[in-house]
Structure formats: structure tokens, C-alpha cells
Phi, psi and omega in degrees: 000135184293342178264012174298132180237336185072017174272086178251159176227150182299124177086001187259013184084176183257162173248142186233128177245122181260107173269178181302306185252356187221135175253134182248123178240119177254132181223147171257134175228156175080104179303327180285316183259339178055051180280149174265139169231148185234123171256124180251133185228124177289126182288350181263309185264338183085352179302143182234150181222131180252123173265111177070097167282077199284312181186175175066067179313315184300318180295316180287332173294320175302324177288315181294323178072207179263010184282353184079174182220118180274322187216147167233124173256126174262120189288336173194177196275351186293139188311324185290348181261001184214023179295343185253001184303309181302318179294312183286326177289323184289326182279333188258329188077021180296152172294136173253121184236149178199162180299135182321304186285357179251350192297321176299320183292321177293323177294320182289321182286333188251342189067018178254123180290123168291120185265341178222122183257122190264146182228154174306126177099348179295166178234144177235129187268140166234092187057238182277358188255159186230127169254137176262137183272124180243115179278135183224081183283153175143307175293313166224163179301322184248030180292143178230145171249157183236123184256127167246113182268104187259014181297327177298335180258022178081001181261216181216173179288150175233129187231125183258114193253005183057230180252016179278328177212140177224165169297124181096359177164172173277173179289159179304140178231017162057042179082355183276099181292334170293319180292315180306312181301312184298317182294314180292325177299315185287327174298317181291313189283317192269342182244297189287325178285346186254325195257151183283166179298335183275005174299124182260132177238143187241108179273172189282348170214147169079196182292157175273170173205192175237154170300324178302325185284336181255345188305314179295348181267358181302316182300325184294314178302317177299317182296317180284339175077026171197000000 
């Protein structure tokens, strides 16, 4: 939809973007953490994938609707991104996926078996649509982003970044200089060096942005160290 902005608030409803082959629904959950969850639906098959069952199972159930849920991808192991995973996975029987290095932690924290361990370059299907896994270690060892490339349909790439990339900087590395260096290197080389300025990215919290809006600030991010 041309009026999609990605500016959602907890309790304020979802924002929906209609692409040629894929519908993206963004919703914010939990007043304290204000996590984003994203439901992706193939417009041809109706298959659905949820990025981060973060919290508020009732809210997520409403977004999922009656269409079922084929897959849930948890972008990384931090507690605030998978509090509704047990409810949604148990109710829908969805395949549960997470980055290989974070998978055991997700299972231990949620009691839900990660049934698919994702590595860089893997693909995840949403009906007839394909998402590419981009591993972005640093925020956590197994953080993953998901890329949907809509250029063949006259659109642009769409990137779901979890907590690895936000408007204004990369994700937090909690004072660990080596982790910051790893994360910004991976974000620069795997994301900014590869994808065009019109790539729209969808982070784990807060507003969306484009790579073009952030690209010029990469040197400043490196210099400040976070």
C-alpha cells in the first residue's frame, strides 16, 4: 500500500503493506519493550510466516487470523523476541526457525524445539515467495535478517533486521568492542555493500528506514563505537 509508513504503536493497530506477491503486516506489542512483529503472507497461496512472536499472543492471533501459520522465525535469542512463541507454535504447529548459534538458547528459554536451524545463505519459503537468510552476528551470535527481493516485480528489496540494524545505528553490543566490530563489519559488508539505497528495512523495535537514509552515517557509527 502506498500509504504504509511502518509507524505503529502498542495497542494502536497494525500497518499493512501490499506488494505484488507478498503482504507485510507490522504490529507493535508490549508497552515496556515495544517490539515489532511482522506477518508475511503469500498473496497466491495464503501461506503465512511470522517474524518474532515477541509478546501478546492475543494480538498476534488477531493479526494471523484464520489463515494458519506455516513458519515462525525468531531473529535472535533475546527474551523479548520470543515470549509468545510457545503459544503460537503450540496452537498452529508452525515450523520454528532460528539462527544456528542461537537455536539452543531459544529452545531453552521458551521450551519450544527449534525445528529449523538457519545459516547464512539459506532460504525460507512463504508460499511462492522466498526469503534469504543473512546472518549478522554481534548483537547475538546467531542473529539473522531476512531478505525479500521484490525488484523482479518492479519493487525494491525488503529486509527484516531484528535487532541488528536500526535507524541511526546497529544493534547494541553491551560494551563489547569485539562484538561491535563484528556486527558493524557484517552489516556493512553483507547489507550496505550488497543492497541498494531503496532497500526498506524493518527492525525489531521502532520505526523503519531505508539503507539510503542511513548509508552516509556508517563512518560515524564506527567512530563512536556503537
